[in-house]
C-alpha angles and dihedrals in degrees: 000000000000116000127226109280095024110137091238095048106121091228129045136173118261107259121252125236098053113154123220112223119242135206129239112289117196094214095040097234100112098025143345122308115237090261092049092048089059092052132085097265098069133057124205111228096177137348105307096359127105143178129186111278090238091068112105105241093185094072106103095222090051090051090050092050093047092056099032095062089062096067120093123249089269093058143059148167117291144180115029093351093060090047093048092047087056092053105271102154098198095053092085100153093245133114138184093043093310096312097108126058110213122223116246109262111231134188109198092188096235094295125112134350115270094188126219121307125159089218091067138041114213123206121198093199121129113281112188119208091240089059092059125086133173110233118185090338096311127108109240138175112249114265096257092048090047092051090048091051092046092052090054093042094055092045095197124108096222095045088047091055089048090053092053095045095046091051087051092046089053089056093244099120145339133249089247092056092049092048091050091050093048088052090062093055102063097144099043125109113265097021095129090057091046092051093050093046092049089050091055098042124101135195103237111057115119104194140022091249092054089053093048091049090051090051091053087052092052106031104030103029092034095222126150122275108283131216113250129212093345122153114256115199136186118240092269091058097257115146114247095180150282104265120198090234133016129182098201095190097053096030096237125151121198126191133189111214112200133175094300090064095062099086119096092240093051091046091054090050091049092051091049092050092049090052090049092053092046092048087060095051100264121135116224141207132175131208121197130197100267091050092067091073088060107053092171090062091049092049091053090051091050093047092051092049092050091046089056093047121113100224089209120182115246094258091057098047127106090210137055143189092213113094122215118253091261094053109126103171126097117273091219129044 
């Protein structure tokens, strides 16, 4: 289980040291003078807004703050930016494997003209007052509105499911809350995609790659919905592990091994866990990062694992999902 502060934890604290942009100030007390703003010690972040040039403008939270202060009191940041500002680790403002920096999505709320700026994307869609919240001084779309906007922004079913599940993993919402919200937006653009994504999403994925692996299992391999990150125990109540994916009918465990699994110590632990699962009659497959670009390869691996599986009835298994009465650990990782 990932600890608080781990770089792959789905939620993280907002970093300290963020700098709120200021406007031009003729006497230079509350902001730069016009002459100072043209010099090397200030950086323009939007028309009329500046921060000291020493401020790191590549930090995603700083980018969100720099654009978010521009919106009027009726507006706010939305989609991935609202979710990141609330602590969602995997909403990092990047696309194409980190090669593309996304503009900050803004909802002005129908008031004012923010002008064009490549650092922001401005939507003129309706933004009701009850969908706006102030979070750490910044106007933000509510979580469900932000997830809805992010689903429609990414425009891909699998990325949409990832967005829902990573907002859930960060503790910001639940699949039920997202589904309920989508049900209130029947006439909005992108609703069919949002409905389908909410129907595929679950509450227990811990990383985007886990979600994508699960979607290959369901959509490409055509297998039944698995259980994710659920405690598996032996018949004496000892914990065997929390696998990323479990097919409880077939008895198949699937794991995604990312960068953190490359060390020798972690590899030894992974091998020992695989042996433990196999010793209790569970079949096993592993997916690593490079495999995700080749879904056909992953499907074949899944098919072979399920073909080897025992499909034992509950009374014949050496493992269980039912904890004993004295169990005091979480059922999900």
